[in-house]
C-alpha positions as CSV (number, residue, x, y, z in Angstrom):
1,X,14.1,-17.6,10.4
2,X,11.5,-18.5,7.8
3,X,11.8,-16.1,4.9
4,X,8.9,-14.9,2.7
5,X,10.8,-13.5,-0.3
6,X,9.5,-11.0,-2.9
7,X,9.2,-7.4,-4.1
8,X,6.0,-6.9,-2.2
9,X,4.5,-3.6,-3.3
10,X,1.8,-3.8,-0.7
11,X,0.4,-7.1,0.7
12,X,-2.6,-8.4,-1.3
13,X,-4.5,-11.6,-0.9
14,X,-1.9,-13.6,-2.8
15,X,0.8,-12.4,-0.4
16,X,-1.3,-13.1,2.6
17,X,-1.5,-16.7,1.4
18,X,2.3,-16.8,1.5
19,X,2.2,-15.3,5.1
20,X,-0.1,-18.1,6.2
21,X,2.1,-20.8,4.8
22,X,5.2,-19.1,6.4
23,X,3.5,-18.9,9.8
24,X,2.6,-22.6,9.8
25,X,6.1,-23.5,8.7
26,X,7.6,-21.4,11.4
27,X,5.4,-23.1,14.0
28,X,6.6,-26.5,12.8
29,X,10.2,-25.4,12.9
30,X,9.9,-23.6,16.2
31,X,11.3,-20.3,14.8
32,X,10.2,-16.9,13.6
33,X,9.3,-15.7,10.2
34,X,9.8,-12.5,8.3
35,X,8.8,-10.8,5.1
36,X,12.0,-10.0,3.1
37,X,11.8,-7.5,0.3
38,X,14.0,-4.9,-1.5
39,X,14.4,-1.1,-1.7
40,X,14.1,0.6,-4.0
41,X,11.6,-1.5,-6.0
42,X,13.7,-3.8,-8.3
43,X,12.0,-2.3,-11.5
44,X,13.6,1.1,-10.8
45,X,17.1,-0.5,-10.9
46,X,16.6,-3.2,-13.6
47,X,14.4,-1.2,-16.0
48,X,15.4,2.4,-15.0
49,X,11.7,3.3,-14.9
50,X,9.6,5.3,-12.4
51,X,7.3,2.9,-10.6
52,X,4.0,4.2,-9.0
53,X,3.8,2.1,-5.9
54,X,0.7,0.9,-4.0
55,X,2.1,1.8,-0.6
56,X,5.0,3.8,0.8
57,X,7.3,2.3,3.4
58,X,5.6,4.3,6.2
59,X,2.2,2.9,5.0
60,X,3.6,-0.6,5.2
61,X,4.2,-0.1,8.9
62,X,0.4,0.1,9.3
63,X,-0.1,-2.9,7.1
64,X,2.4,-4.9,9.2
65,X,0.2,-4.3,12.3
66,X,-3.1,-5.1,10.5
67,X,-1.7,-8.3,8.9
68,X,0.2,-9.4,12.1
69,X,3.6,-9.6,10.2
70,X,6.2,-10.3,13.0
71,X,9.2,-8.9,11.1
72,X,9.9,-7.0,7.9
73,X,13.4,-6.7,6.5
74,X,14.6,-4.9,3.4
75,X,17.7,-5.5,1.4
76,X,19.2,-2.7,-0.7
77,X,18.5,-3.5,-4.3
78,X,21.6,-2.4,-6.2
79,X,23.0,-3.3,-9.6
80,X,25.6,-5.4,-7.8
81,X,22.9,-7.3,-5.9
82,X,20.9,-7.8,-9.1
83,X,24.0,-9.3,-10.9
84,X,24.6,-12.0,-8.2
85,X,24.1,-15.6,-9.3
86,X,21.1,-17.1,-7.5
87,X,23.3,-19.3,-5.2
88,X,25.5,-16.3,-4.3
89,X,22.4,-14.2,-3.5
90,X,21.0,-17.0,-1.2
91,X,24.4,-17.3,0.6
92,X,24.4,-13.5,1.1
93,X,20.9,-13.5,2.5
94,X,21.6,-16.5,4.7
95,X,24.8,-14.8,6.1
96,X,23.0,-11.5,6.8
97,X,19.8,-12.8,8.5
98,X,20.0,-16.6,8.9
99,X,17.6,-18.6,6.8
100,X,15.8,-21.7,8.2
101,X,13.2,-22.0,5.5
102,X,11.8,-20.2,2.4
103,X,8.3,-19.4,1.1
104,X,7.7,-17.8,-2.3
105,X,5.1,-17.4,-5.0
106,X,5.3,-20.0,-7.7
107,X,6.4,-17.4,-10.3
108,X,9.2,-16.0,-8.2
109,X,12.5,-15.2,-10.1
110,X,15.8,-13.9,-8.7
111,X,19.5,-13.5,-9.3
112,X,21.4,-12.5,-12.4
113,X,19.1,-12.1,-15.5
114,X,16.3,-13.7,-13.3
115,X,18.0,-17.1,-13.7
116,X,16.8,-18.3,-10.4
117,X,13.3,-19.7,-10.0
118,X,11.4,-22.0,-7.6
119,X,13.3,-25.0,-8.9
120,X,16.6,-23.3,-8.0
121,X,15.4,-22.3,-4.5
122,X,14.0,-25.8,-3.9
123,X,17.4,-27.3,-4.8
124,X,19.3,-24.9,-2.6
125,X,16.9,-25.5,0.4
126,X,17.1,-29.3,-0.1
127,X,20.9,-29.2,-0.1
128,X,20.8,-27.2,3.2
129,X,18.2,-29.5,4.7
130,X,15.7,-26.6,5.3
131,X,12.0,-26.5,4.3
132,X,10.8,-24.8,1.1
133,X,7.3,-24.0,-0.3
134,X,6.2,-22.4,-3.5
135,X,2.6,-21.2,-3.3
136,X,0.0,-20.9,-6.1
137,X,-1.5,-17.5,-6.8
138,X,-4.9,-16.4,-5.6
139,X,-7.5,-15.8,-8.4
140,X,-10.7,-13.8,-8.4
141,X,-13.1,-14.1,-11.3
142,X,-10.6,-16.1,-13.2
143,X,-7.8,-13.4,-12.9
144,X,-4.6,-13.7,-10.9
145,X,-4.4,-11.2,-8.0
146,X,-1.2,-9.3,-8.5
147,X,0.2,-5.9,-7.6
148,X,0.3,-4.9,-11.3
149,X,-3.4,-5.7,-11.7
150,X,-4.3,-3.8,-8.5
151,X,-2.3,-0.7,-9.6
152,X,-4.2,-0.8,-12.9
153,X,-7.5,-0.9,-11.1
154,X,-6.6,2.1,-8.9
155,X,-5.3,4.1,-11.8
156,X,-8.8,3.6,-13.4
157,X,-10.6,4.6,-10.2
158,X,-11.8,1.1,-9.4
159,X,-10.9,1.3,-5.8
160,X,-13.6,-1.1,-4.6
161,X,-12.4,-3.8,-6.9
162,X,-8.8,-3.1,-5.9
163,X,-9.8,-3.4,-2.2
164,X,-11.4,-6.8,-2.9
165,X,-8.0,-8.0,-4.1
166,X,-6.0,-6.4,-1.4
167,X,-8.2,-7.8,1.4
168,X,-8.6,-4.3,2.9
169,X,-9.3,-0.8,1.6
170,X,-6.7,1.0,-0.5
171,X,-5.4,3.9,1.6
172,X,-2.9,6.7,1.7
173,X,-0.9,8.6,4.3
174,X,-0.5,12.3,3.6
175,X,0.7,15.5,5.2
176,X,-1.8,18.4,5.3
177,X,-0.5,21.5,3.5
178,X,-1.9,24.9,2.7
179,X,-4.6,25.0,0.0
180,X,-6.8,27.6,-1.6
181,X,-9.3,27.6,1.2
182,X,-12.2,27.6,-1.3
183,X,-13.9,24.7,0.4
184,X,-14.1,26.5,3.7
185,X,-15.7,29.5,2.1
186,X,-18.3,27.1,0.5
187,X,-19.0,25.4,3.9
188,X,-17.1,22.3,2.9
189,X,-13.5,22.6,4.4
190,X,-11.0,20.3,2.9
191,X,-7.5,19.0,3.8
192,X,-5.1,19.3,0.9
193,X,-2.7,16.3,1.2
194,X,1.0,16.2,0.2
195,X,2.4,12.7,-0.5
196,X,5.4,11.1,-2.1
197,X,5.6,11.3,-5.9
198,X,6.1,7.5,-6.1
199,X,2.6,6.9,-4.5
200,X,-0.1,5.8,-6.9
201,X,-3.3,7.8,-6.6
202,X,-6.7,6.9,-8.0
203,X,-8.1,8.4,-11.2
204,X,-9.5,12.0,-10.8
205,X,-13.0,12.0,-9.4
206,X,-14.8,12.1,-6.1
207,X,-14.6,9.1,-3.7
208,X,-16.4,7.9,-0.6
209,X,-13.9,7.0,2.1
210,X,-12.8,7.5,5.7
211,X,-10.1,9.5,7.5
212,X,-8.6,8.9,10.9
213,X,-8.9,11.9,13.2
214,X,-8.8,12.3,16.9
215,X,-8.6,8.5,17.5
216,X,-11.6,7.6,15.3
217,X,-12.5,6.9,11.7
218,X,-14.7,9.5,10.3
219,X,-16.6,9.5,6.9
220,X,-14.7,11.5,4.3
221,X,-15.5,12.7,0.8
222,X,-12.3,12.7,-1.2
223,X,-11.7,14.8,-4.3
224,X,-8.9,14.1,-6.7
225,X,-8.3,16.5,-9.6
226,X,-7.4,20.0,-10.6
227,X,-10.6,21.9,-9.6
228,X,-11.9,22.4,-13.2
229,X,-14.7,24.7,-12.0
230,X,-12.1,27.3,-11.1
231,X,-9.5,26.4,-13.7
232,X,-6.4,27.9,-12.0
233,X,-4.7,24.6,-10.9
234,X,-2.6,22.5,-13.2
235,X,-1.7,19.5,-11.1
236,X,-4.0,16.9,-9.6
237,X,-4.6,17.4,-5.9
238,X,-6.0,15.1,-3.2
239,X,-8.4,17.0,-1.0
240,X,-10.3,15.4,1.9
241,X,-13.5,16.7,3.5
242,X,-13.9,15.0,6.9
243,X,-17.7,15.1,7.3
244,X,-19.1,16.8,10.4
245,X,-15.6,18.0,11.4
246,X,-14.4,21.6,11.2
247,X,-10.9,21.4,12.7
248,X,-7.8,23.2,11.4
249,X,-5.7,20.2,10.2
250,X,-2.7,22.1,8.7
251,X,0.6,20.4,9.3
252,X,-1.1,17.2,10.6
253,X,-0.7,13.7,9.1
254,X,-3.9,11.9,7.8
255,X,-4.6,8.3,6.9
256,X,-7.4,8.1,4.3
257,X,-9.2,5.0,3.1
258,X,-10.9,4.8,-0.2
259,X,-14.2,2.8,-0.4
260,X,-16.0,3.7,-3.7
261,X,-15.8,6.1,-6.6
262,X,-18.9,8.4,-6.5
263,X,-18.4,10.3,-9.8
264,X,-16.0,11.7,-12.3
265,X,-14.4,15.1,-12.0
266,X,-16.3,17.8,-14.0
267,X,-16.6,21.5,-14.4
268,X,-19.7,23.2,-12.9
269,X,-21.1,26.4,-14.3
270,X,-20.7,28.2,-11.0
271,X,-19.5,27.6,-7.4
272,X,-23.1,27.4,-6.2
273,X,-23.9,24.4,-8.5
274,X,-20.6,22.8,-7.3
275,X,-21.7,23.3,-3.6
276,X,-25.0,21.6,-4.3
277,X,-23.3,18.6,-5.8
278,X,-20.9,18.4,-2.9
279,X,-23.8,18.1,-0.5
280,X,-25.0,15.1,-2.5
281,X,-21.5,13.6,-2.4
282,X,-21.4,14.0,1.3
283,X,-24.8,12.4,1.8
284,X,-23.8,9.4,-0.3
285,X,-20.5,9.1,1.5
286,X,-22.3,8.9,4.9
287,X,-24.4,6.1,3.6
288,X,-21.5,4.1,2.3
289,X,-19.4,4.7,5.5
290,X,-22.3,3.4,7.6
291,X,-21.9,-0.1,6.0
292,X,-18.1,-0.4,6.5
293,X,-17.8,-1.2,10.2
294,X,-16.5,-4.7,9.5
295,X,-13.9,-3.4,7.0
296,X,-12.7,-0.7,9.5
297,X,-12.3,-3.0,12.4
298,X,-8.7,-4.1,11.7
299,X,-7.7,-0.4,11.4
300,X,-8.6,0.4,15.0
301,X,-6.2,0.2,18.0
302,X,-3.1,0.6,15.8
303,X,0.0,2.2,17.3
304,X,0.9,3.5,13.9
305,X,-2.4,5.4,13.8
306,X,-2.5,6.4,17.4
307,X,0.9,8.0,17.3
308,X,0.7,10.1,14.1
309,X,4.2,11.6,14.5
310,X,5.6,8.1,14.3
311,X,8.5,8.0,11.8
312,X,9.5,4.3,12.1
313,X,11.2,2.4,9.3
314,X,11.4,-1.1,8.2
315,X,14.6,-2.9,9.3
316,X,17.2,-2.4,6.7
317,X,20.1,-4.7,5.9
318,X,23.1,-2.5,5.2
319,X,24.4,-4.9,2.6
320,X,28.1,-5.9,2.9
321,X,29.3,-3.4,0.4
322,X,26.5,-3.8,-2.0
């Protein structure tokens, strides 16, 4: 199996270049290829820090379909795994899944104290007589496309720029929970989303996007914040108004795409002034949604979307005592 190796917090344009190289290599070698990553994210083990991730494991199932990734495999990233010498880690990986070629980014590091690099991998692969390729990064406007830079863009509300680097819209998968029902009273019902604490969310504000409901993508105005007009909520919430829909969505799962940031969150003098602003947000969202048919096309006909109760996981290598 051709292995594309990395941490892979989401799959941006740089990662997609790796996939293309792996696919071509697999065709030449008459074998399959797989994305091999780690869980939890290596930073949580090496640096003991909380990492806000671009995509959850369940969201990556959708990305696998969209990007036509044939196989995704995860190794448990433990302190023991991180302390392996590079050669020992490669032997472990080869023993567990069988490696017939390797593709990595040119800045890839691995093994104890990050001693292994592309030179190390090249030597190991040459010794085993299997192909190896290190791939240069993708740059946009002179900047390298990376998960770190995309997380920074999203945290600043720049979802359009983030999507340009991802190659598809930033999105989230959430479970609809009980809210305050204020939106329904104002004629703008919203779905209040619950999501994992490790999931990065955009900067508070109002966004134009889309939500998947009843087998179709619908325009959606998305509010992130603590409802300052009412002042009784301390935490930031993600609330989705699916335009021209009035269904009870409690206890359902929604996929929500983010297209553009419409405005910042702000306090209005009264609910009536807020309702007026929301009408304008909805009108602008409809206009933006109307120009996104090409972007939405890959998200149609997905089994992950068409079976919302799906609870699949990425194959996991139990780890030989690791």
